[in-house]
N, C-alpha and C positions, 0 to 999 in steps of 0.2 A: 241614561244609557244602561242597558242590561249587562250583566256579567258575561253572557255569551257573545254579545256584540263586541265588547271590549277584547274578549279573547281572540275573536276573528281578526280584528284590527291589528292586534299584536302579531298574529301569525303572518299577516300581509307585510308588516314592516320588517319582520325577520327574514321573510322570503326575498323581499326586494334587496335587502342588505347582502344576502348570500349571492344573488345574481350579479350585483355590482362588484362584489369582491372577486367572484369567479372571472368576470370579464377583465378586470384589472390584472389578475394573475396570468390569464392567457395572453394579454397584450405584452406584459413584461417578459413572459417566457418565450414568445415567438421570436425567431431569429430576425435581425434587421435585413431589409431587402438590400442585395448587393448593388452598389453603384455601377453604372455602365462603364466599361473600360474606355479610356481615352483613345482616340484614333488620330492618324495623320494621313494626308493625301499628298503625294509628291508627283507633280506633273512634268511631262517631257514631250517635246515635239521632234519628229524626225528631221524636219527642216523648218527654219523660221524666216526665210527669205526666198521668194521664188516669183517668176513672172505670172501675170494675170492668166487665168485659165488652168493653172496647175493647182495641186493640192498636196496635203501631207497627212500623216497619221499622228494623232496626238493620243497620249495615254497617261494614266496615273495609277499609282500603286497605293492601295488602302491597307494600312498597317494598324494592328492592335499594339499600341505603344506600351501597354502594361506587360503583356506576355511576349512582345517582340515577334509576332507572327503575322503573316499576311492574312487578310480577311476577304474571302470570296463569297459569292452568292448574295450580294447586297444590290441595292439599286442606287446608282450614282448619276447625278445630273451633270450634263455638259452645258455650260452657259457661255454666252458670247456677248461682246460689247464692242462699240466703236471707239472706246477710250479705256485706259487702264482703270479708271474709277467708276465705270458703268455709265448708264444703267444696264443691268444684266438681264438678258432674256434667255429662256430655255431653248436650246438647240435640239437635244434629244436626251434620252435616258438610257444608260447602259447597265447591264448585269454581266455576271461571269459565273463560272462553276464554283461550287462550294466543296467542302470536304477537307480532309487532312492535308492533301497536297495542292490545294488551291494557291495560285500565285498572287491573287488579289490584284491583278492587272486589268484595268478597264480601258479599252482602246476604241477609237473610232476615227473615220476620215473627216477631213474638213477641206472645203474648196472655197476660200474666202474671195469675195469680189473686190475687196479693198483691205487696207490694214485692219486687222481684227484682233481682239484680245479674248482669250479663252480661259476658263477655270473649271475645275471639277468640284462638285458639292455633294457631300454625303450628309443626309438629313438626320441620321441616327436611328437607333432602335432601343429597345429596352436593355439590350446587352452591350451596345456600342454607342458611344457619344458621337455627336455630329462633328464634322470637320470640313474645312475648305482648303483647296490646294493653293499653291503659288499660281500666279497669273502668267500665262504664256502670251507673249507678243509676237504675232505672225504678221510679217510685212510683205506687201504685194507690190511688185514692180509693174508699171504699164508695159504692155507688149509693144515694143517700139521697132518698127521696120526700118531697115537701112535706107538711106536716101536714094532716090532714083532720079536720073537726069540724062540729057543727051550725051552721047559719046564725044561729039565735036560741036563747037560753036564758034562763030566769028567774034572777035573781041569787040566789046561795046554793044553787042546785041543781047536783048533780054531773053532769058530762058527760065524754066521752072524746075525747082527741086521739090520733090514730094515724097511722101511715105505714109505708112499706116500707123495708127495709134489706137490701141484697144485697152479698155473698153471705150465707150463714147464719152468724149469730153465736151465742154461747152463750146458751141460753134462761135467763131469770132474771137475766142480767147487765144492767147499766144503761149501755149503750154510747152511747145518744143523749141529748143535752141539749136541752131545749125552752126557748126564750126567748119570753116573752110581751110583746107591745108593746101600749100603750094610746094611743088618739088623744086628745090633750089639748085644752084649750079654744082653743089657738092653731093647731089643725089640724096638729100635729106628732106623729109617732110617737115615743114615749118608752118605755124599758124599764120594764116593770111588775114582773115576777118571772121567776126562773129555776127550772126543774124538771129532774128526771132521769126519763126514761121507762124502762120495763122491756121487755126482749126477750121475744118469744114466737115459737115455731116456727110458721111459716105457709107451707103448700105447700113449696116447695123453698128458701125463703129465710126471712128474719126480719121480723116486724112489731113495731114499737115502739108502746107504748101508755102513755098517761098519763091517769089519772082525777083530776079536780080540780074545784073549785068557785070561782067568782069572786063575791064579795059586792058589789063596787063596780060600779054600773051604768056603761055606756059601750060603746065600740066597741073591739074587740081583734083582733089577728092574731098568728100564731105562726111561728116559724122553728126548724128542727132543725139540729143540728150534731153532729159526732163529733170527738174529739181524735185527734191523730196518735199512732200506736203503732209498735212495731217491724214489725208486719205491714202496716199501712195508713197512708196519708197522711190528713190531716184532711179532712173534707167538710162542706159547708154546703148546706142545701136552699134552695129558693125560699120566698118568703113564702106562708103559707096565705091562704085567702079571709078575709073579715071575719066576725067574730062579734059579734052585737049582744046585749049583756047588759041585759035589761029589769028 
């Protein structure tokens, strides 16, 4: 190896060492990237129990838990499930205004067709960490029409009590219970008997029907109810009109 070649190799090693040293210095001198602020989402529903066909407004407030301020201008998912443990599916995505006076409130309407659970999910940004809200349990009562029947009937003769039930339930099932009340000699309504009505498909919904006979003369009225299930909350109808058994 010539002396000139050795000198060039030495210069390259010196230059490489300078570059490595400079890169190390810059890395150590650079400020560490700030960790995203932790956040929280607190969810609320205007109503948590209502009849089928109605809805409610659900909302959640996104907070920066480090600075204690609301965070607006983000994208927040509204997710739904048919049980408290999921699986969760996306319903829609909400945003809101940003700026100094943002309230951080993300709101939207829901019209569940049965018992439904909702939550809000913020997936996070470089500035704010992800968070998930508490779960909202929204329960739906079937829309149960009050029983309809004749105004007068002869004792021992069969007649039909019927009413509407929405949405549509399984035909042939006995979803609706009928309670019969009788007006006693003290002018008090007392329970006479209980029956189970049968479901029938009717238009786009269900009609419950019960055929019975009452042998004891007097004045009667009826009330319908359904029990709570995984899909629906319990429901109670209004009282029927009076039935005179002659």
